[in-house]
N, C-alpha and C positions, 0 to 999 in steps of 0.2 A: 354595405358589406361590414361585417363585424371586425373589430380590431383584435387580432390574435397576437398575444405577447407570450413568448416562450420563457419559462423560468430558467435562469442560468443554471447550468449543470455543475455540480461540485467537482466532477472530473475535469471539466474545462478550467475551472479556477485552479485546481491542483497543477495542471500542466502549464497553464499561463504563468503561474507564480514561479515555477521552476525555470521557465524560459526567461522571465524577467531577471532572475538571479544570474543567468548567463555564466554559469560556473562549470568548467570542464571537469571538475571533480565530482559533479552530480552524475549518477548513473541510475537509469531505470531498468529493472529486470522485470519482465512479465512472462507469464506462463500461458502461451497459446491463447492470448486475448488479442483479437483483431481490433485494436484500439487506435484509430487513425489520428488521434490528437497527438500521439506520443512523439512523432519525429520532429525534433527541434535541432537548431544549429549546433549549440554547444553541448547539450545534454545527450549523453550516449544512451542508446536504447538497445537492449538485447531481448529479443523474444525467443526464449529457450524451449518453447513447445511444452508438451505435457510432461514436464520434469520438475514438479514442484519441490521435491526433497532436494534434488541436485541443485536447483535454482537457489534454494535457501542457503545451502552450504557455499555455493559460489558467491552469493551476496555477502555472506559472513566473511569469506576470504578477501573479497574486494574491499570491504569496510575496514578490515584489519590491515589492509595495505594503504589506507589513507583516503579512500573515497567515501562519499556519502551516498549510500545505496537506498533506492526507493523500490522495494519489492511490491509489485502491483498486480492484483488479480481480484477475483471474486472472493469474498470473505472465507468461505469454506476451503478454498484452495491455498490461501496463504496463512491459515491458522490451523484448522483441524487436520488436514492431510499431512502437515509438516510439523506437528506438535513437537516431536523429539528434536528435530533440527532447530526449531525456534528456541526451545529450552536449552539444549546443550551447545548449540553453535552461537546463536545471536545473544541470548540473555546471559548465559554463564561466562561468555567472553566479553560482555558489555560492548558488543560490536555496534558501530554506527549505522545500523540498518533501520530504516523507517518502513514498516510494513503498512501498506495502504490497501485496505480491504473495501471492495465495493459490494454493497448489499444486493442480493438477488431481488427481483421485482416480479411483477405479474408476468413479465416476459419469460422468466425462468421457472415460474411456479410448476409448470408441467414436467420439468426435469427432475423433480423430487428432492429428496433429502440431500443429495450430493451437492446441490446448488443453492440450497436455502437453509436459513436458520430455523431451529425448532421453536425457539422463544426469543424474545427481544434482545437480551444481552448475553446470549449463550456463549459467544467467544470472549466477551469482556470478562465474564465470571472466572474463567481459568487463566486468561492472560494476566490479569491483575495480581495473580498469585505468584507469577514468575519474578525472579530477581531482575533488577535494573531497568525494567521496561515501564514506559509511561504510556498510558492509554488516553486517546482522545475520541470523542464523538461530537465533532463540531456541527453547529447549525450552518446553514448555507453562508450566512454573513460572517462566520468565524473561520471558514476554511483557509482563506489566505493567511490570516494571522497564525493559525496553527501550523501551516507549512513553514512559514518564516521562523516561528519559534523553534520548530524541530530542526530546521536547517542550521540554526545557530547553536543548538544544544547537541553535544556529543552523547551518543549512547542509543540504545534501542528504543523504538516507539512503535505504537500501533495507532493508526488513524483510520477510522471508519468513515468513508464517504457515502 
């Protein structure tokens, strides 16, 4: 029988790193993503359903209240659908919100443009133009360090997993 080794998932590294931090000031907000890794002891998780713009404003408000907020969903839902809220809320207020975008894959290809990028750095090209935000596209072995760096740094960030 062949030895089957599954490559570690960057999403798993993300959530395991937050769990290791064990910080009750970390909050994850997700928009209708059934991501079973998310439930952790200290990290509060809010799945707010299909409410991307409201979720982004809530994330901003919580960050301005002293929390580190990790806004997590597929790239298109936490960047394109919420462009104005990211620009006016997160970036212009220099809010400590870490936007975590997961790239669509072959599994989402059939869902069309709403779930997939049109070109490789589509979201990065406009996010980098916004004030105060730092963008990261870490390789698998860089994900943990990126999460730790952003946990320590105050201000908005975008992390593509």
